[in-house]
C-alpha positions in Angstrom: 25.7 -41.2 -30.3 24.3 -37.7 -31.0 22.7 -37.0 -34.3 24.4 -34.0 -36.0 22.8 -31.9 -38.7 24.4 -29.3 -41.0 21.9 -26.7 -42.2 22.9 -25.1 -45.5 21.4 -23.1 -48.3 23.3 -25.0 -51.0 21.6 -25.7 -54.3 24.6 -27.5 -55.8 27.9 -28.9 -54.7 30.3 -26.5 -56.4 33.8 -27.5 -55.6 35.1 -23.9 -56.1 32.9 -22.5 -53.4 35.0 -22.5 -50.2 32.0 -22.8 -47.9 31.0 -26.1 -49.5 34.6 -27.2 -48.9 34.3 -26.4 -45.2 30.9 -28.2 -44.9 32.3 -31.2 -46.8 35.3 -31.5 -44.5 32.9 -31.5 -41.5 30.7 -34.1 -43.0 33.8 -36.4 -43.7 35.0 -35.8 -40.1 31.6 -37.0 -38.8 31.5 -40.0 -41.1 35.1 -41.0 -40.2 34.2 -41.1 -36.5 31.0 -43.1 -36.7 28.4 -40.3 -36.8 25.6 -40.3 -39.3 25.2 -36.6 -40.2 22.0 -35.1 -41.6 22.6 -32.5 -44.3 19.9 -30.0 -45.1 20.0 -28.3 -48.5 17.5 -26.4 -50.7 14.7 -28.5 -52.3 16.1 -27.7 -55.8 19.6 -29.1 -54.9 21.2 -30.8 -58.0 22.8 -34.0 -57.1 26.1 -34.8 -58.9 25.7 -37.1 -61.9 28.2 -39.6 -60.4 28.3 -40.8 -56.8 30.1 -38.3 -54.5 29.9 -37.2 -50.9 26.8 -35.1 -51.9 24.8 -38.1 -53.1 21.8 -39.5 -51.2 23.6 -42.9 -51.2 26.5 -41.4 -49.3 24.8 -39.3 -46.6 21.4 -38.5 -45.2 20.8 -35.6 -47.7 17.5 -33.9 -47.1 16.4 -31.6 -49.9 13.9 -29.8 -47.8 14.6 -26.0 -47.5 12.4 -24.0 -49.8 14.2 -22.6 -52.8 14.2 -18.8 -52.8 16.2 -16.1 -54.5 18.6 -14.5 -52.0 18.0 -10.8 -51.6 19.2 -8.0 -49.3 15.9 -6.2 -49.2 12.9 -7.5 -47.4 10.6 -9.6 -49.6 6.9 -8.8 -49.5 6.2 -12.4 -48.6 8.9 -12.4 -45.9 6.7 -14.0 -43.2 5.4 -16.7 -45.5 9.0 -17.6 -46.4 10.0 -17.8 -42.8 7.0 -20.1 -42.0 8.0 -22.5 -44.8 11.6 -22.7 -43.6 10.4 -23.2 -40.0 8.1 -26.0 -41.1 11.0 -27.7 -42.9 13.2 -27.4 -39.8 10.4 -28.8 -37.6 10.1 -31.9 -39.9 13.7 -32.6 -40.6 15.4 -31.7 -37.4 13.0 -33.6 -35.2 15.6 -36.5 -34.8 18.6 -34.2 -34.4 20.5 -33.3 -31.3 22.9 -30.7 -32.7 22.5 -28.4 -35.7 25.5 -26.6 -37.4 24.8 -23.6 -39.5 27.2 -21.6 -41.8 26.9 -17.8 -42.0 23.1 -18.0 -41.6 23.4 -15.8 -38.6 25.7 -13.4 -40.4 24.7 -12.8 -44.0 22.0 -10.2 -44.7 20.5 -12.4 -47.5 19.8 -15.2 -45.1 17.4 -13.2 -43.0 14.5 -15.6 -43.6 16.6 -18.6 -42.5 17.8 -16.5 -39.5 14.3 -15.7 -38.4 13.1 -19.3 -38.9 15.9 -20.8 -36.8 15.1 -18.4 -33.9 11.4 -19.3 -34.0 12.0 -23.0 -34.3 14.5 -22.9 -31.5 11.9 -21.7 -29.0 10.0 -25.0 -29.5 13.3 -27.1 -29.2 15.2 -25.9 -26.1 17.0 -29.3 -26.2 18.5 -28.7 -29.6 22.0 -27.4 -29.6 22.8 -24.8 -32.3 26.4 -24.1 -33.4 26.6 -21.1 -35.7 29.8 -20.9 -37.7 30.7 -17.4 -38.8 33.2 -16.9 -41.5 33.6 -13.1 -41.3 32.6 -10.3 -38.9 30.5 -7.2 -39.9 30.7 -4.0 -37.9 27.9 -3.8 -35.3 24.9 -1.7 -36.0 22.3 0.0 -33.7 20.2 1.4 -36.6 19.1 -1.7 -38.5 15.4 -2.5 -38.2 13.7 -5.9 -38.1 14.3 -8.3 -39.9 17.6 -6.8 -41.0 18.5 -6.3 -37.3 18.5 -10.1 -36.7 22.1 -10.4 -37.9 23.1 -8.2 -35.0 21.2 -10.0 -32.3 22.6 -12.9 -30.3 21.1 -16.2 -31.7 20.1 -19.3 -29.8 23.1 -21.6 -29.2 26.7 -20.7 -29.7 28.7 -18.5 -32.1 31.7 -20.4 -33.6 34.6 -18.5 -35.1 37.9 -19.7 -36.6 40.3 -17.6 -34.5 40.4 -16.5 -30.9 41.8 -13.0 -31.5 38.5 -11.6 -32.9 36.0 -13.5 -30.7 35.3 -10.5 -28.5 34.9 -8.3 -31.6 32.5 -10.8 -33.1 30.4 -10.7 -30.0 30.3 -7.0 -30.0 28.5 -7.3 -33.3 25.8 -9.3 -31.5 25.8 -6.9 -28.6 27.2 -9.3 -26.1 29.1 -7.2 -23.6 31.2 -7.7 -20.6 31.8 -11.4 -19.8 28.6 -12.4 -21.4 30.3 -13.2 -24.7 32.5 -15.8 -23.1 29.5 -18.0 -22.4 28.2 -17.7 -26.0 31.3 -17.9 -28.3 33.8 -20.7 -29.2 36.8 -21.0 -31.3 37.1 -23.8 -33.8 39.5 -23.7 -36.7 39.1 -25.1 -40.2 40.6 -28.4 -41.2 42.0 -29.4 -44.6 42.8 -32.9 -45.5 45.6 -32.8 -48.1 45.1 -36.5 -49.0 41.6 -35.6 -50.2 41.7 -32.0 -51.3 44.6 -32.6 -53.7 42.8 -35.7 -55.1 45.7 -38.0 -54.5 45.8 -41.6 -55.9 44.2 -44.1 -53.5 47.6 -45.9 -53.2 49.2 -42.6 -52.1 46.5 -42.2 -49.5 46.9 -45.7 -48.2 50.7 -45.5 -48.0 50.7 -42.0 -46.4 48.2 -43.2 -43.8 50.0 -46.3 -42.9 53.4 -44.5 -42.7 51.7 -41.7 -40.7 53.3 -39.0 -42.8 50.9 -36.3 -41.9 51.8 -36.3 -38.2 55.5 -36.1 -38.8 57.6 -32.9 -38.1 60.7 -34.0 -40.0 59.4 -36.1 -43.0 61.7 -37.7 -45.6 60.6 -39.8 -48.5 63.5 -41.7 -50.1 62.9 -43.5 -53.5 65.7 -46.0 -54.0 66.6 -49.4 -55.3 67.9 -50.9 -52.1 71.5 -51.8 -52.7 73.8 -50.9 -49.9 75.3 -48.0 -51.8 72.1 -46.0 -51.2 72.9 -45.9 -47.4 69.4 -45.5 -46.0 70.9 -46.4 -42.6 72.3 -42.9 -42.6 68.8 -41.4 -42.8 67.7 -43.7 -40.0 70.5 -42.5 -37.7 69.6 -38.9 -38.6 65.9 -39.5 -37.8 66.9 -41.1 -34.5 68.6 -37.9 -33.7 65.5 -36.0 -34.6 63.5 -38.1 -32.2 66.1 -37.6 -29.5 65.7 -33.8 -29.9 62.0 -34.1 -29.2 60.5 -34.0 -32.7 58.4 -36.5 -34.6 60.4 -38.1 -37.5 59.0 -40.0 -40.4 61.0 -41.9 -43.1 59.3 -43.7 -45.9 61.6 -45.6 -48.2 60.1 -46.3 -51.6 62.1 -49.4 -52.3 62.0 -50.0 -56.1 62.4 -53.6 -57.4 63.5 -54.9 -54.0 61.6 -58.1 -53.9 64.7 -60.3 -54.0 66.0 -62.2 -51.0 69.1 -60.0 -50.5 67.0 -56.9 -50.7 64.5 -58.2 -48.2 67.3 -59.2 -45.9 68.7 -55.7 -46.1 65.2 -54.2 -45.2 65.1 -56.6 -42.2 68.5 -55.2 -41.1 67.4 -51.6 -41.5 64.1 -52.2 -39.6 66.2 -53.8 -36.8 68.5 -50.8 -36.7 65.4 -48.5 -36.6 64.0 -50.5 -33.7 67.3 -50.5 -31.8 67.4 -46.7 -32.1 63.9 -46.3 -30.7 62.2 -45.3 -33.9 59.6 -48.0 -34.0 57.1 -47.5 -36.8 58.5 -44.0 -37.7 60.5 -45.8 -40.5 58.5 -47.6 -43.2 59.2 -49.4 -46.5 56.6 -49.4 -49.2 57.0 -53.0 -50.1 56.2 -53.9 -46.5 53.3 -51.6 -46.2 51.4 -52.7 -49.3 51.7 -55.8 -51.5 50.9 -53.7 -54.5 54.4 -52.1 -54.0 56.5 -55.3 -54.1 58.1 -54.2 -57.4 57.9 -50.5 -57.0 55.5 -47.5 -56.9 54.1 -45.6 -59.9 55.9 -42.4 -60.6 52.9 -40.1 -59.9 52.5 -41.8 -56.5 56.2 -41.1 -55.7 55.6 -37.4 -56.6 52.5 -37.3 -54.4 54.3 -38.9 -51.4 57.2 -36.4 -51.8 54.6 -33.6 -51.6 53.9 -34.7 -48.0 57.5 -34.5 -47.0 59.5 -31.4 -46.1 63.0 -32.6 -46.6 64.8 -34.7 -49.1 67.8 -36.6 -47.7 70.2 -38.2 -50.2 73.0 -40.2 -48.6 73.9 -42.2 -51.7 77.6 -43.1 -52.0 77.8 -42.9 -55.8 76.0 -40.4 -58.1 76.7 -38.7 -61.4 73.7 -36.3 -61.2 70.6 -37.7 -59.4 67.3 -36.9 -61.1 65.5 -37.5 -57.8 67.4 -34.6 -56.1 66.5 -32.4 -59.1 62.8 -33.5 -58.7 62.9 -32.8 -54.9 64.2 -29.3 -55.6 61.3 -28.7 -58.0 58.9 -29.8 -55.2 60.5 -27.2 -52.9 62.0 -29.6 -50.4 65.0 -28.9 -48.1 67.8 -30.7 -49.8 70.2 -32.6 -47.5 73.0 -34.0 -49.6 76.2 -35.9 -49.3 79.2 -33.5 -48.7 81.5 -36.4 -49.5 80.2 -36.6 -53.1 81.7 -33.7 -55.0 79.2 -33.7 -57.9 76.4 -32.9 -55.4 78.3 -29.8 -54.2 78.9 -28.7 -57.8 75.3 -29.2 -58.9 73.3 -28.2 -55.9 75.8 -26.6 -53.5 74.4 -23.1 -53.1 70.8 -24.3 -52.4 71.4 -27.3 -50.1 72.8 -28.3 -46.7 75.4 -31.0 -46.6 76.2 -33.9 -44.3 79.2 -36.2 -44.0 77.5 -39.3 -45.3 80.7 -41.0 -46.7 81.1 -42.0 -50.4 83.1 -44.2 -52.6 85.8 -41.4 -52.4 85.8 -40.6 -48.7 85.4 -42.8 -45.6 84.5 -41.4 -42.2 85.1 -42.3 -38.6 82.2 -40.9 -36.5 83.2 -39.6 -33.1 82.5 -40.6 -30.4 80.1 -43.0 -32.2 77.7 -42.8 -35.1 74.6 -42.4 -33.0 75.9 -39.4 -31.0 77.4 -37.9 -34.1 74.0 -37.9 -35.9 72.2 -36.5 -32.9 74.2 -33.3 -33.3 73.5 -33.2 -37.1 69.8 -33.7 -36.5 69.7 -30.5 -34.5 71.2 -28.7 -37.5 68.6 -30.2 -39.8 65.7 -29.2 -37.5 67.1 -25.6 -37.2 67.3 -25.4 -41.0 63.7 -26.5 -41.4 62.3 -24.2 -38.8 64.2 -21.2 -40.3 62.5 -21.9 -43.6 59.1 -20.2 -43.0 57.4 -21.7 -46.0 58.4 -25.3 -45.2 57.6 -24.9 -41.5 54.2 -23.4 -42.3 53.5 -26.4 -44.5 54.6 -28.7 -41.7 52.3 -27.1 -39.1 49.4 -27.1 -41.5 50.0 -30.8 -42.4 50.3 -31.8 -38.7 48.0 -29.5 -36.8 45.2 -28.4 -39.2 44.0 -31.7 -40.5 40.7 -33.4 -39.7 42.3 -36.0 -37.5 44.3 -33.4 -35.6 41.3 -31.1 -35.1 38.7 -33.7 -34.4 38.6 -33.5 -30.6 38.2 -29.7 -30.7 35.3 -30.2 -33.2 33.6 -33.0 -31.3 33.8 -31.2 -28.0 31.4 -28.6 -29.3 28.6 -31.2 -29.6 28.5 -31.6 -25.8 28.1 -27.9 -24.8 25.0 -27.2 -22.8 22.4 -25.6 -25.0 21.7 -22.0 -24.4 19.0 -19.6 -25.6 19.3 -16.2 -27.2 
């Protein structure tokens, strides 16, 4: 397995600095997939007082890059500074196959690091450099050395978070014609909502086991499992979602459902789910984790609902429903029971309604229940996709997470090294 390094100029792990967040996500992605990343920071780096990702006990953290005040002008001891950084690279990258940098080839105040990388690279043609750029300056033909370095193609590859501006980025580095296609790559930024929002470990475990992040239509249903809650209606609806070619997820937070009759009901619901082809798209918290046999803490319920995009409430009997109220506060698409008049009174103008049946109305689904809900599932999907905020959240949760973007990230490690 290749040894990957991340070269930074960090002197502390400040969570409010977005670039540290980008580097931290990359470190976690590497750790999660069996890599042992090396992280280079300044020699005055202040380790956090309590163990975190930025502790020597968690990663191979090398406090080796000489501390220096960043400046846009050229320091009188510029060459001495470059030599010190080059020596640190020679010592601490000797066992590394790939080195990632962040904005070192871009920012004017990293000119010493820029020069040191170029010099060291000449002695290590086998070392692959991946230079992440987080913005793009206008090209310049007037800058003089060493300020001109930020406009000269570096050893290795330029990596940028969108494809649209790749050619423009390469113009900055005076890569013309088709030359830039051999030197530039696109790699987006990943965000893991389970970590960045500091969710409870139980939330993380349940969301991971229920595979909530990869769902396109995701519903979380907190309920004490008596038959009046009708979770089977949601299962039929989710089967229709899958028939339409989308990825459904249903997590039922079954509260105080440890009794035999409740567990028998869960068995029936799981059998229905299996017969409709949903497999593990339907989960119950009491079956996912023994800690949830009697329920789930309220804050965990809220966090799990954060990861959904719709709240489906097929209950046969309700006077108000606080959970619908809470789902509205969380910005979810409300899918409520048309056959329950209080729901229409309280939430009518801001919800979509389905014929779930109630203690007041019975339904005969034609031609059968499965086919009926296939049609209703298409309506649900259309409503979700028309809601730009909810669908943007869905895309970000599915496609811009570390797991979803890992292959794109790892592929870069196997590019063939190129010089300046």
